[in-house]
mmJSON file of the N, C-alpha and C atoms, coordinates in Angstrom:
{"data_MODEL":{"atom_site":{
"group_PDB":["ATOM","ATOM","ATOM","ATOM","ATOM","ATOM","ATOM","ATOM","ATOM","ATOM","ATOM","ATOM","ATOM","ATOM","ATOM","ATOM","ATOM","ATOM","ATOM","ATOM","ATOM","ATOM","ATOM","ATOM","ATOM","ATOM","ATOM","ATOM","ATOM","ATOM","ATOM","ATOM","ATOM","ATOM","ATOM","ATOM","ATOM","ATOM","ATOM","ATOM","ATOM","ATOM","ATOM","ATOM","ATOM","ATOM","ATOM","ATOM","ATOM","ATOM","ATOM","ATOM","ATOM","ATOM","ATOM","ATOM","ATOM","ATOM","ATOM","ATOM","ATOM","ATOM","ATOM","ATOM","ATOM","ATOM","ATOM","ATOM","ATOM","ATOM","ATOM","ATOM","ATOM","ATOM","ATOM","ATOM","ATOM","ATOM","ATOM","ATOM","ATOM","ATOM","ATOM","ATOM","ATOM","ATOM","ATOM","ATOM","ATOM","ATOM","ATOM","ATOM","ATOM","ATOM","ATOM","ATOM","ATOM","ATOM","ATOM","ATOM","ATOM","ATOM","ATOM","ATOM","ATOM","ATOM","ATOM","ATOM","ATOM","ATOM","ATOM","ATOM","ATOM","ATOM","ATOM","ATOM","ATOM","ATOM","ATOM","ATOM","ATOM","ATOM","ATOM","ATOM","ATOM","ATOM","ATOM","ATOM","ATOM","ATOM","ATOM","ATOM","ATOM","ATOM","ATOM","ATOM","ATOM","ATOM","ATOM","ATOM","ATOM","ATOM","ATOM","ATOM","ATOM","ATOM","ATOM","ATOM","ATOM","ATOM","ATOM","ATOM","ATOM","ATOM","ATOM","ATOM","ATOM","ATOM","ATOM","ATOM","ATOM","ATOM","ATOM","ATOM","ATOM","ATOM","ATOM","ATOM","ATOM","ATOM","ATOM","ATOM","ATOM","ATOM","ATOM","ATOM","ATOM","ATOM","ATOM","ATOM","ATOM","ATOM","ATOM","ATOM","ATOM","ATOM","ATOM","ATOM","ATOM","ATOM","ATOM","ATOM","ATOM","ATOM","ATOM","ATOM","ATOM","ATOM","ATOM","ATOM","ATOM","ATOM","ATOM","ATOM","ATOM","ATOM","ATOM","ATOM","ATOM","ATOM","ATOM","ATOM","ATOM","ATOM","ATOM","ATOM","ATOM","ATOM","ATOM"],
"id":[1,2,3,4,5,6,7,8,9,10,11,12,13,14,15,16,17,18,19,20,21,22,23,24,25,26,27,28,29,30,31,32,33,34,35,36,37,38,39,40,41,42,43,44,45,46,47,48,49,50,51,52,53,54,55,56,57,58,59,60,61,62,63,64,65,66,67,68,69,70,71,72,73,74,75,76,77,78,79,80,81,82,83,84,85,86,87,88,89,90,91,92,93,94,95,96,97,98,99,100,101,102,103,104,105,106,107,108,109,110,111,112,113,114,115,116,117,118,119,120,121,122,123,124,125,126,127,128,129,130,131,132,133,134,135,136,137,138,139,140,141,142,143,144,145,146,147,148,149,150,151,152,153,154,155,156,157,158,159,160,161,162,163,164,165,166,167,168,169,170,171,172,173,174,175,176,177,178,179,180,181,182,183,184,185,186,187,188,189,190,191,192,193,194,195,196,197,198,199,200,201,202,203,204,205,206,207,208,209,210,211,212,213,214,215,216,217,218,219],
"type_symbol":["N","C","C","N","C","C","N","C","C","N","C","C","N","C","C","N","C","C","N","C","C","N","C","C","N","C","C","N","C","C","N","C","C","N","C","C","N","C","C","N","C","C","N","C","C","N","C","C","N","C","C","N","C","C","N","C","C","N","C","C","N","C","C","N","C","C","N","C","C","N","C","C","N","C","C","N","C","C","N","C","C","N","C","C","N","C","C","N","C","C","N","C","C","N","C","C","N","C","C","N","C","C","N","C","C","N","C","C","N","C","C","N","C","C","N","C","C","N","C","C","N","C","C","N","C","C","N","C","C","N","C","C","N","C","C","N","C","C","N","C","C","N","C","C","N","C","C","N","C","C","N","C","C","N","C","C","N","C","C","N","C","C","N","C","C","N","C","C","N","C","C","N","C","C","N","C","C","N","C","C","N","C","C","N","C","C","N","C","C","N","C","C","N","C","C","N","C","C","N","C","C","N","C","C","N","C","C","N","C","C","N","C","C","N","C","C","N","C","C"],
"label_atom_id":["N","CA","C","N","CA","C","N","CA","C","N","CA","C","N","CA","C","N","CA","C","N","CA","C","N","CA","C","N","CA","C","N","CA","C","N","CA","C","N","CA","C","N","CA","C","N","CA","C","N","CA","C","N","CA","C","N","CA","C","N","CA","C","N","CA","C","N","CA","C","N","CA","C","N","CA","C","N","CA","C","N","CA","C","N","CA","C","N","CA","C","N","CA","C","N","CA","C","N","CA","C","N","CA","C","N","CA","C","N","CA","C","N","CA","C","N","CA","C","N","CA","C","N","CA","C","N","CA","C","N","CA","C","N","CA","C","N","CA","C","N","CA","C","N","CA","C","N","CA","C","N","CA","C","N","CA","C","N","CA","C","N","CA","C","N","CA","C","N","CA","C","N","CA","C","N","CA","C","N","CA","C","N","CA","C","N","CA","C","N","CA","C","N","CA","C","N","CA","C","N","CA","C","N","CA","C","N","CA","C","N","CA","C","N","CA","C","N","CA","C","N","CA","C","N","CA","C","N","CA","C","N","CA","C","N","CA","C","N","CA","C","N","CA","C","N","CA","C","N","CA","C","N","CA","C"],
"label_alt_id":[null,null,null,null,null,null,null,null,null,null,null,null,null,null,null,null,null,null,null,null,null,null,null,null,null,null,null,null,null,null,null,null,null,null,null,null,null,null,null,null,null,null,null,null,null,null,null,null,null,null,null,null,null,null,null,null,null,null,null,null,null,null,null,null,null,null,null,null,null,null,null,null,null,null,null,null,null,null,null,null,null,null,null,null,null,null,null,null,null,null,null,null,null,null,null,null,null,null,null,null,null,null,null,null,null,null,null,null,null,null,null,null,null,null,null,null,null,null,null,null,null,null,null,null,null,null,null,null,null,null,null,null,null,null,null,null,null,null,null,null,null,null,null,null,null,null,null,null,null,null,null,null,null,null,null,null,null,null,null,null,null,null,null,null,null,null,null,null,null,null,null,null,null,null,null,null,null,null,null,null,null,null,null,null,null,null,null,null,null,null,null,null,null,null,null,null,null,null,null,null,null,null,null,null,null,null,null,null,null,null,null,null,null,null,null,null,null,null,null],
"label_comp_id":["MET","MET","MET","SER","SER","SER","ASP","ASP","ASP","LEU","LEU","LEU","ALA","ALA","ALA","ASP","ASP","ASP","ALA","ALA","ALA","HIS","HIS","HIS","SER","SER","SER","TYR","TYR","TYR","ALA","ALA","ALA","LEU","LEU","LEU","ASP","ASP","ASP","TYR","TYR","TYR","LEU","LEU","LEU","ARG","ARG","ARG","ARG","ARG","ARG","GLY","GLY","GLY","GLU","GLU","GLU","ARG","ARG","ARG","SER","SER","SER","GLU","GLU","GLU","PHE","PHE","PHE","LEU","LEU","LEU","ASN","ASN","ASN","ALA","ALA","ALA","GLY","GLY","GLY","THR","THR","THR","GLY","GLY","GLY","ARG","ARG","ARG","GLY","GLY","GLY","VAL","VAL","VAL","SER","SER","SER","VAL","VAL","VAL","LEU","LEU","LEU","GLU","GLU","GLU","VAL","VAL","VAL","ILE","ILE","ILE","GLU","GLU","GLU","CYS","CYS","CYS","ALA","ALA","ALA","ARG","ARG","ARG","HIS","HIS","HIS","THR","THR","THR","THR","THR","THR","GLY","GLY","GLY","ARG","ARG","ARG","THR","THR","THR","ILE","ILE","ILE","PRO","PRO","PRO","VAL","VAL","VAL","LEU","LEU","LEU","LEU","LEU","LEU","GLY","GLY","GLY","GLU","GLU","GLU","ARG","ARG","ARG","ARG","ARG","ARG","ALA","ALA","ALA","GLY","GLY","GLY","ASP","ASP","ASP","ALA","ALA","ALA","VAL","VAL","VAL","THR","THR","THR","LEU","LEU","LEU","VAL","VAL","VAL","ALA","ALA","ALA","ASP","ASP","ASP","ALA","ALA","ALA","SER","SER","SER","ARG","ARG","ARG","ASP","ASP","ASP","SER","SER","SER","SER","SER","SER"],
"label_asym_id":["A","A","A","A","A","A","A","A","A","A","A","A","A","A","A","A","A","A","A","A","A","A","A","A","A","A","A","A","A","A","A","A","A","A","A","A","A","A","A","A","A","A","A","A","A","A","A","A","A","A","A","A","A","A","A","A","A","A","A","A","A","A","A","A","A","A","A","A","A","A","A","A","A","A","A","A","A","A","A","A","A","A","A","A","A","A","A","A","A","A","A","A","A","A","A","A","A","A","A","A","A","A","A","A","A","A","A","A","A","A","A","A","A","A","A","A","A","A","A","A","A","A","A","A","A","A","A","A","A","A","A","A","A","A","A","A","A","A","A","A","A","A","A","A","A","A","A","A","A","A","A","A","A","A","A","A","A","A","A","A","A","A","A","A","A","A","A","A","A","A","A","A","A","A","A","A","A","A","A","A","A","A","A","A","A","A","A","A","A","A","A","A","A","A","A","A","A","A","A","A","A","A","A","A","A","A","A","A","A","A","A","A","A","A","A","A","A","A","A"],
"label_entity_id":["1","1","1","1","1","1","1","1","1","1","1","1","1","1","1","1","1","1","1","1","1","1","1","1","1","1","1","1","1","1","1","1","1","1","1","1","1","1","1","1","1","1","1","1","1","1","1","1","1","1","1","1","1","1","1","1","1","1","1","1","1","1","1","1","1","1","1","1","1","1","1","1","1","1","1","1","1","1","1","1","1","1","1","1","1","1","1","1","1","1","1","1","1","1","1","1","1","1","1","1","1","1","1","1","1","1","1","1","1","1","1","1","1","1","1","1","1","1","1","1","1","1","1","1","1","1","1","1","1","1","1","1","1","1","1","1","1","1","1","1","1","1","1","1","1","1","1","1","1","1","1","1","1","1","1","1","1","1","1","1","1","1","1","1","1","1","1","1","1","1","1","1","1","1","1","1","1","1","1","1","1","1","1","1","1","1","1","1","1","1","1","1","1","1","1","1","1","1","1","1","1","1","1","1","1","1","1","1","1","1","1","1","1","1","1","1","1","1","1"],
"label_seq_id":[1,1,1,2,2,2,3,3,3,4,4,4,5,5,5,6,6,6,7,7,7,8,8,8,9,9,9,10,10,10,11,11,11,12,12,12,13,13,13,14,14,14,15,15,15,16,16,16,17,17,17,18,18,18,19,19,19,20,20,20,21,21,21,22,22,22,23,23,23,24,24,24,25,25,25,26,26,26,27,27,27,28,28,28,29,29,29,30,30,30,31,31,31,32,32,32,33,33,33,34,34,34,35,35,35,36,36,36,37,37,37,38,38,38,39,39,39,40,40,40,41,41,41,42,42,42,43,43,43,44,44,44,45,45,45,46,46,46,47,47,47,48,48,48,49,49,49,50,50,50,51,51,51,52,52,52,53,53,53,54,54,54,55,55,55,56,56,56,57,57,57,58,58,58,59,59,59,60,60,60,61,61,61,62,62,62,63,63,63,64,64,64,65,65,65,66,66,66,67,67,67,68,68,68,69,69,69,70,70,70,71,71,71,72,72,72,73,73,73],
"pdbx_PDB_ins_code":[null,null,null,null,null,null,null,null,null,null,null,null,null,null,null,null,null,null,null,null,null,null,null,null,null,null,null,null,null,null,null,null,null,null,null,null,null,null,null,null,null,null,null,null,null,null,null,null,null,null,null,null,null,null,null,null,null,null,null,null,null,null,null,null,null,null,null,null,null,null,null,null,null,null,null,null,null,null,null,null,null,null,null,null,null,null,null,null,null,null,null,null,null,null,null,null,null,null,null,null,null,null,null,null,null,null,null,null,null,null,null,null,null,null,null,null,null,null,null,null,null,null,null,null,null,null,null,null,null,null,null,null,null,null,null,null,null,null,null,null,null,null,null,null,null,null,null,null,null,null,null,null,null,null,null,null,null,null,null,null,null,null,null,null,null,null,null,null,null,null,null,null,null,null,null,null,null,null,null,null,null,null,null,null,null,null,null,null,null,null,null,null,null,null,null,null,null,null,null,null,null,null,null,null,null,null,null,null,null,null,null,null,null,null,null,null,null,null,null],
"Cartn_x":[-1.661,-2.465,-3.911,-4.546,-6.019,-6.448,-5.311,-5.663,-5.883,-4.859,-5.028,-6.41,-6.97,-8.228,-9.155,-9.195,-10.285,-9.997,-8.918,-8.738,-9.687,-9.857,-10.3,-11.808,-12.24,-13.628,-14.099,-13.372,-13.775,-13.785,-13.06,-12.979,-14.093,-14.47,-15.985,-17.108,-17.179,-18.557,-18.342,-17.331,-17.046,-17.867,-17.343,-17.93,-19.032,-19.689,-21.015,-22.064,-21.517,-22.2,-22.327,-21.591,-21.816,-20.608,-19.621,-18.357,-17.63,-16.773,-15.952,-14.75,-14.243,-12.989,-11.752,-10.819,-9.49,-8.52,-6.958,-6.186,-5.263,-5.257,-4.478,-3.735,-2.452,-1.689,-2.326,-2.146,-2.548,-0.966,-0.645,0.75,0.895,1.916,2.139,3.544,4.118,5.433,6.62,6.349,7.209,7.332,8.372,8.591,8.537,8.153,8.33,8.672,9.314,9.956,8.883,9.548,8.258,8.195,9.141,9.333,8.373,8.505,7.337,6.187,5.676,4.447,4.026,4.971,4.594,4.416,5.273,4.918,3.625,3.424,2.18,1.002,1.033,0.166,-0.15,1.089,1.187,0.39,0.604,0.186,-1.405,-1.822,-3.113,-4.121,-3.551,-4.229,-3.902,-2.845,-2.575,-2.103,-1.596,-1.164,0.256,0.954,2.333,2.296,3.162,3.278,4.777,4.869,6.248,6.957,8.236,9.016,10.361,10.569,11.767,12.465,13.592,14.637,15.449,15.829,16.65,17.414,18.406,19.302,18.189,18.52,17.674,18.04,16.845,16.846,17.248,17.932,18.172,16.969,17.315,16.124,15.356,15.174,14.448,14.631,13.877,14.051,14.645,15.611,15.907,15.07,14.41,13.198,12.278,10.917,9.891,9.063,8.587,7.72,6.593,5.322,4.205,4.111,3.76,3.794,2.29,1.75,0.28,-0.431,0.634,0.308,-0.256,-1.294,-2.123,-1.517,-0.946,-0.481,-1.465,-1.9,-3.041,-2.382,-1.088,-0.796,-1.494],
"Cartn_y":[6.002,5.533,5.231,5.739,5.585,4.048,3.508,1.888,1.09,1.651,0.911,1.137,2.472,2.673,2.006,1.856,1.235,-0.215,-0.927,-2.286,-2.241,-1.761,-1.745,-1.466,-0.694,-0.381,-1.753,-2.326,-3.413,-4.723,-4.777,-5.768,-5.646,-4.485,-4.282,-4.643,-4.263,-4.716,-6.218,-6.787,-8.222,-8.945,-8.629,-9.063,-9.059,-7.541,-7.281,-8.004,-8.811,-9.787,-11.183,-11.014,-12.39,-13.514,-12.74,-13.699,-14.116,-15.102,-15.692,-14.857,-14.554,-13.683,-14.411,-13.572,-14.022,-13.159,-13.608,-12.994,-12.717,-11.21,-11.186,-9.77,-9.875,-8.572,-7.71,-6.377,-5.317,-4.437,-4.807,-4.299,-4.324,-3.13,-3.294,-4.151,-4.53,-5.205,-4.278,-2.925,-1.936,-1.321,-1.041,-0.524,0.81,1.654,2.973,3.284,4.362,4.87,5.363,5.321,5.994,7.556,7.926,9.549,9.761,8.793,8.964,8.892,8.183,8.001,9.314,9.806,11.237,11.924,12.377,13.397,13.055,12.041,11.656,12.147,11.969,12.265,14.071,14.385,15.913,16.521,15.87,16.557,16.255,14.901,14.77,15.498,15.814,16.57,18.123,18.592,20.125,20.482,19.334,19.754,19.435,20.128,19.951,18.749,18.016,16.647,16.761,16.951,17.04,15.547,15.612,14.425,14.557,13.563,13.443,12.153,12.82,11.94,11.235,9.932,9.38,8.476,7.639,6.45,5.274,4.567,3.08,2.363,1.73,0.756,-0.362,-0.9,-2.469,-3.192,-4.123,-5.044,-4.227,-2.997,-2.473,-3.042,-3.277,-3.864,-2.874,-3.107,-2.194,-1.886,-2.992,-3.113,-3.683,-3.497,-4.348,-4.08,-5.091,-4.901,-5.969,-5.524,-6.422,-7.278,-8.484,-9.264,-9.413,-9.043,-9.138,-10.396,-11.282,-12.54,-13.203,-14.406,-14.971,-16.445,-17.028,-18.353,-19.097,-20.245,-21.209,-22.509,-22.524,-23.469,-23.682],
"Cartn_z":[-6.082,-4.859,-4.853,-6.092,-6.129,-6.545,-6.977,-7.438,-6.217,-4.906,-3.784,-3.261,-3.291,-2.748,-3.713,-4.819,-5.652,-5.218,-5.117,-4.532,-3.284,-2.318,-1.253,-1.262,-2.252,-2.801,-3.266,-4.173,-4.836,-3.988,-2.971,-1.952,-1.114,-0.501,0.02,-0.689,-1.955,-2.733,-2.903,-3.061,-3.313,-1.836,-0.635,0.582,0.859,0.331,0.613,-0.223,-1.337,-2.367,-1.436,-0.368,0.27,-0.041,-0.921,-1.48,-0.138,-0.414,0.736,0.751,2.076,2.436,1.71,1.135,0.932,1.17,1.117,1.548,0.339,0.052,-1.341,-0.94,-1.663,-1.506,-2.588,-2.342,-3.138,-3.56,-4.506,-4.864,-6.447,-6.656,-8.028,-8.487,-7.512,-8.004,-8.279,-7.704,-7.737,-6.436,-5.958,-4.58,-4.732,-3.572,-3.279,-2.179,-1.969,-0.534,0.283,1.619,2.543,2.081,1.57,1.405,-0.164,-0.782,-2.198,-1.598,-0.621,-0.164,0.481,1.121,2.06,1.013,0.085,-0.978,-1.702,-1.95,-2.481,-1.63,-0.424,0.489,0.499,0.636,0.796,-0.536,-1.903,-3.178,-3.1,-2.807,-2.771,-1.857,-0.566,0.223,0.491,-0.061,-0.154,1.312,1.96,3.317,3.522,4.698,5.023,5.814,5.508,6.521,6.917,8.154,8.699,8.711,8.413,8.582,9.414,10.042,11.168,10.354,9.949,9.288,10.502,10.206,11.261,10.658,11.29,11.028,10.88,9.854,9.875,11.355,11.853,12.915,12.492,13.674,13.534,13.142,12.109,11.551,10.455,10.62,9.316,8.015,7.113,6.018,4.957,4.051,2.998,1.953,1.42,0.321,0.791,0.67,0.657,-0.65,-1.263,-2.525,-2.513,-2.587,-2.692,-4.021,-3.739,-5.003,-5.126,-5.995,-6.099,-6.919,-7.249,-7.99,-6.971,-7.586,-6.857,-6.786,-5.563,-5.455,-5.215,-5.923,-5.754,-5.033,-4.291,-3.539,-2.292],
"occupancy":[1.0,1.0,1.0,1.0,1.0,1.0,1.0,1.0,1.0,1.0,1.0,1.0,1.0,1.0,1.0,1.0,1.0,1.0,1.0,1.0,1.0,1.0,1.0,1.0,1.0,1.0,1.0,1.0,1.0,1.0,1.0,1.0,1.0,1.0,1.0,1.0,1.0,1.0,1.0,1.0,1.0,1.0,1.0,1.0,1.0,1.0,1.0,1.0,1.0,1.0,1.0,1.0,1.0,1.0,1.0,1.0,1.0,1.0,1.0,1.0,1.0,1.0,1.0,1.0,1.0,1.0,1.0,1.0,1.0,1.0,1.0,1.0,1.0,1.0,1.0,1.0,1.0,1.0,1.0,1.0,1.0,1.0,1.0,1.0,1.0,1.0,1.0,1.0,1.0,1.0,1.0,1.0,1.0,1.0,1.0,1.0,1.0,1.0,1.0,1.0,1.0,1.0,1.0,1.0,1.0,1.0,1.0,1.0,1.0,1.0,1.0,1.0,1.0,1.0,1.0,1.0,1.0,1.0,1.0,1.0,1.0,1.0,1.0,1.0,1.0,1.0,1.0,1.0,1.0,1.0,1.0,1.0,1.0,1.0,1.0,1.0,1.0,1.0,1.0,1.0,1.0,1.0,1.0,1.0,1.0,1.0,1.0,1.0,1.0,1.0,1.0,1.0,1.0,1.0,1.0,1.0,1.0,1.0,1.0,1.0,1.0,1.0,1.0,1.0,1.0,1.0,1.0,1.0,1.0,1.0,1.0,1.0,1.0,1.0,1.0,1.0,1.0,1.0,1.0,1.0,1.0,1.0,1.0,1.0,1.0,1.0,1.0,1.0,1.0,1.0,1.0,1.0,1.0,1.0,1.0,1.0,1.0,1.0,1.0,1.0,1.0,1.0,1.0,1.0,1.0,1.0,1.0,1.0,1.0,1.0,1.0,1.0,1.0,1.0,1.0,1.0,1.0,1.0,1.0],
"B_iso_or_equiv":[0.0,0.0,0.0,0.0,0.0,0.0,0.0,0.0,0.0,0.0,0.0,0.0,0.0,0.0,0.0,0.0,0.0,0.0,0.0,0.0,0.0,0.0,0.0,0.0,0.0,0.0,0.0,0.0,0.0,0.0,0.0,0.0,0.0,0.0,0.0,0.0,0.0,0.0,0.0,0.0,0.0,0.0,0.0,0.0,0.0,0.0,0.0,0.0,0.0,0.0,0.0,0.0,0.0,0.0,0.0,0.0,0.0,0.0,0.0,0.0,0.0,0.0,0.0,0.0,0.0,0.0,0.0,0.0,0.0,0.0,0.0,0.0,0.0,0.0,0.0,0.0,0.0,0.0,0.0,0.0,0.0,0.0,0.0,0.0,0.0,0.0,0.0,0.0,0.0,0.0,0.0,0.0,0.0,0.0,0.0,0.0,0.0,0.0,0.0,0.0,0.0,0.0,0.0,0.0,0.0,0.0,0.0,0.0,0.0,0.0,0.0,0.0,0.0,0.0,0.0,0.0,0.0,0.0,0.0,0.0,0.0,0.0,0.0,0.0,0.0,0.0,0.0,0.0,0.0,0.0,0.0,0.0,0.0,0.0,0.0,0.0,0.0,0.0,0.0,0.0,0.0,0.0,0.0,0.0,0.0,0.0,0.0,0.0,0.0,0.0,0.0,0.0,0.0,0.0,0.0,0.0,0.0,0.0,0.0,0.0,0.0,0.0,0.0,0.0,0.0,0.0,0.0,0.0,0.0,0.0,0.0,0.0,0.0,0.0,0.0,0.0,0.0,0.0,0.0,0.0,0.0,0.0,0.0,0.0,0.0,0.0,0.0,0.0,0.0,0.0,0.0,0.0,0.0,0.0,0.0,0.0,0.0,0.0,0.0,0.0,0.0,0.0,0.0,0.0,0.0,0.0,0.0,0.0,0.0,0.0,0.0,0.0,0.0,0.0,0.0,0.0,0.0,0.0,0.0],
"pdbx_formal_charge":[null,null,null,null,null,null,null,null,null,null,null,null,null,null,null,null,null,null,null,null,null,null,null,null,null,null,null,null,null,null,null,null,null,null,null,null,null,null,null,null,null,null,null,null,null,null,null,null,null,null,null,null,null,null,null,null,null,null,null,null,null,null,null,null,null,null,null,null,null,null,null,null,null,null,null,null,null,null,null,null,null,null,null,null,null,null,null,null,null,null,null,null,null,null,null,null,null,null,null,null,null,null,null,null,null,null,null,null,null,null,null,null,null,null,null,null,null,null,null,null,null,null,null,null,null,null,null,null,null,null,null,null,null,null,null,null,null,null,null,null,null,null,null,null,null,null,null,null,null,null,null,null,null,null,null,null,null,null,null,null,null,null,null,null,null,null,null,null,null,null,null,null,null,null,null,null,null,null,null,null,null,null,null,null,null,null,null,null,null,null,null,null,null,null,null,null,null,null,null,null,null,null,null,null,null,null,null,null,null,null,null,null,null,null,null,null,null,null,null],
"auth_seq_id":[1,1,1,2,2,2,3,3,3,4,4,4,5,5,5,6,6,6,7,7,7,8,8,8,9,9,9,10,10,10,11,11,11,12,12,12,13,13,13,14,14,14,15,15,15,16,16,16,17,17,17,18,18,18,19,19,19,20,20,20,21,21,21,22,22,22,23,23,23,24,24,24,25,25,25,26,26,26,27,27,27,28,28,28,29,29,29,30,30,30,31,31,31,32,32,32,33,33,33,34,34,34,35,35,35,36,36,36,37,37,37,38,38,38,39,39,39,40,40,40,41,41,41,42,42,42,43,43,43,44,44,44,45,45,45,46,46,46,47,47,47,48,48,48,49,49,49,50,50,50,51,51,51,52,52,52,53,53,53,54,54,54,55,55,55,56,56,56,57,57,57,58,58,58,59,59,59,60,60,60,61,61,61,62,62,62,63,63,63,64,64,64,65,65,65,66,66,66,67,67,67,68,68,68,69,69,69,70,70,70,71,71,71,72,72,72,73,73,73],
"auth_comp_id":["MET","MET","MET","SER","SER","SER","ASP","ASP","ASP","LEU","LEU","LEU","ALA","ALA","ALA","ASP","ASP","ASP","ALA","ALA","ALA","HIS","HIS","HIS","SER","SER","SER","TYR","TYR","TYR","ALA","ALA","ALA","LEU","LEU","LEU","ASP","ASP","ASP","TYR","TYR","TYR","LEU","LEU","LEU","ARG","ARG","ARG","ARG","ARG","ARG","GLY","GLY","GLY","GLU","GLU","GLU","ARG","ARG","ARG","SER","SER","SER","GLU","GLU","GLU","PHE","PHE","PHE","LEU","LEU","LEU","ASN","ASN","ASN","ALA","ALA","ALA","GLY","GLY","GLY","THR","THR","THR","GLY","GLY","GLY","ARG","ARG","ARG","GLY","GLY","GLY","VAL","VAL","VAL","SER","SER","SER","VAL","VAL","VAL","LEU","LEU","LEU","GLU","GLU","GLU","VAL","VAL","VAL","ILE","ILE","ILE","GLU","GLU","GLU","CYS","CYS","CYS","ALA","ALA","ALA","ARG","ARG","ARG","HIS","HIS","HIS","THR","THR","THR","THR","THR","THR","GLY","GLY","GLY","ARG","ARG","ARG","THR","THR","THR","ILE","ILE","ILE","PRO","PRO","PRO","VAL","VAL","VAL","LEU","LEU","LEU","LEU","LEU","LEU","GLY","GLY","GLY","GLU","GLU","GLU","ARG","ARG","ARG","ARG","ARG","ARG","ALA","ALA","ALA","GLY","GLY","GLY","ASP","ASP","ASP","ALA","ALA","ALA","VAL","VAL","VAL","THR","THR","THR","LEU","LEU","LEU","VAL","VAL","VAL","ALA","ALA","ALA","ASP","ASP","ASP","ALA","ALA","ALA","SER","SER","SER","ARG","ARG","ARG","ASP","ASP","ASP","SER","SER","SER","SER","SER","SER"],
"auth_asym_id":["A","A","A","A","A","A","A","A","A","A","A","A","A","A","A","A","A","A","A","A","A","A","A","A","A","A","A","A","A","A","A","A","A","A","A","A","A","A","A","A","A","A","A","A","A","A","A","A","A","A","A","A","A","A","A","A","A","A","A","A","A","A","A","A","A","A","A","A","A","A","A","A","A","A","A","A","A","A","A","A","A","A","A","A","A","A","A","A","A","A","A","A","A","A","A","A","A","A","A","A","A","A","A","A","A","A","A","A","A","A","A","A","A","A","A","A","A","A","A","A","A","A","A","A","A","A","A","A","A","A","A","A","A","A","A","A","A","A","A","A","A","A","A","A","A","A","A","A","A","A","A","A","A","A","A","A","A","A","A","A","A","A","A","A","A","A","A","A","A","A","A","A","A","A","A","A","A","A","A","A","A","A","A","A","A","A","A","A","A","A","A","A","A","A","A","A","A","A","A","A","A","A","A","A","A","A","A","A","A","A","A","A","A","A","A","A","A","A","A"],
"auth_atom_id":["N","CA","C","N","CA","C","N","CA","C","N","CA","C","N","CA","C","N","CA","C","N","CA","C","N","CA","C","N","CA","C","N","CA","C","N","CA","C","N","CA","C","N","CA","C","N","CA","C","N","CA","C","N","CA","C","N","CA","C","N","CA","C","N","CA","C","N","CA","C","N","CA","C","N","CA","C","N","CA","C","N","CA","C","N","CA","C","N","CA","C","N","CA","C","N","CA","C","N","CA","C","N","CA","C","N","CA","C","N","CA","C","N","CA","C","N","CA","C","N","CA","C","N","CA","C","N","CA","C","N","CA","C","N","CA","C","N","CA","C","N","CA","C","N","CA","C","N","CA","C","N","CA","C","N","CA","C","N","CA","C","N","CA","C","N","CA","C","N","CA","C","N","CA","C","N","CA","C","N","CA","C","N","CA","C","N","CA","C","N","CA","C","N","CA","C","N","CA","C","N","CA","C","N","CA","C","N","CA","C","N","CA","C","N","CA","C","N","CA","C","N","CA","C","N","CA","C","N","CA","C","N","CA","C","N","CA","C","N","CA","C","N","CA","C","N","CA","C","N","CA","C","N","CA","C"],
"pdbx_PDB_model_num":[1,1,1,1,1,1,1,1,1,1,1,1,1,1,1,1,1,1,1,1,1,1,1,1,1,1,1,1,1,1,1,1,1,1,1,1,1,1,1,1,1,1,1,1,1,1,1,1,1,1,1,1,1,1,1,1,1,1,1,1,1,1,1,1,1,1,1,1,1,1,1,1,1,1,1,1,1,1,1,1,1,1,1,1,1,1,1,1,1,1,1,1,1,1,1,1,1,1,1,1,1,1,1,1,1,1,1,1,1,1,1,1,1,1,1,1,1,1,1,1,1,1,1,1,1,1,1,1,1,1,1,1,1,1,1,1,1,1,1,1,1,1,1,1,1,1,1,1,1,1,1,1,1,1,1,1,1,1,1,1,1,1,1,1,1,1,1,1,1,1,1,1,1,1,1,1,1,1,1,1,1,1,1,1,1,1,1,1,1,1,1,1,1,1,1,1,1,1,1,1,1,1,1,1,1,1,1,1,1,1,1,1,1,1,1,1,1,1,1]
}}}
């Protein structure tokens, strides 16, 4: 998760230098579950984060993975 924080920090530095805004995905190409993100947040903060598990809602994606490649088209 610190890689994502670094990406945001680099993006802010880039914009502060007066560079042009761009749209980019910040991702590894490897998916993680919501529970993995919550567990990482628990580990990082040392706090309890309550979770309410339920059924998947209609229309919820089964898998989402960010593609960080840069498409020049």
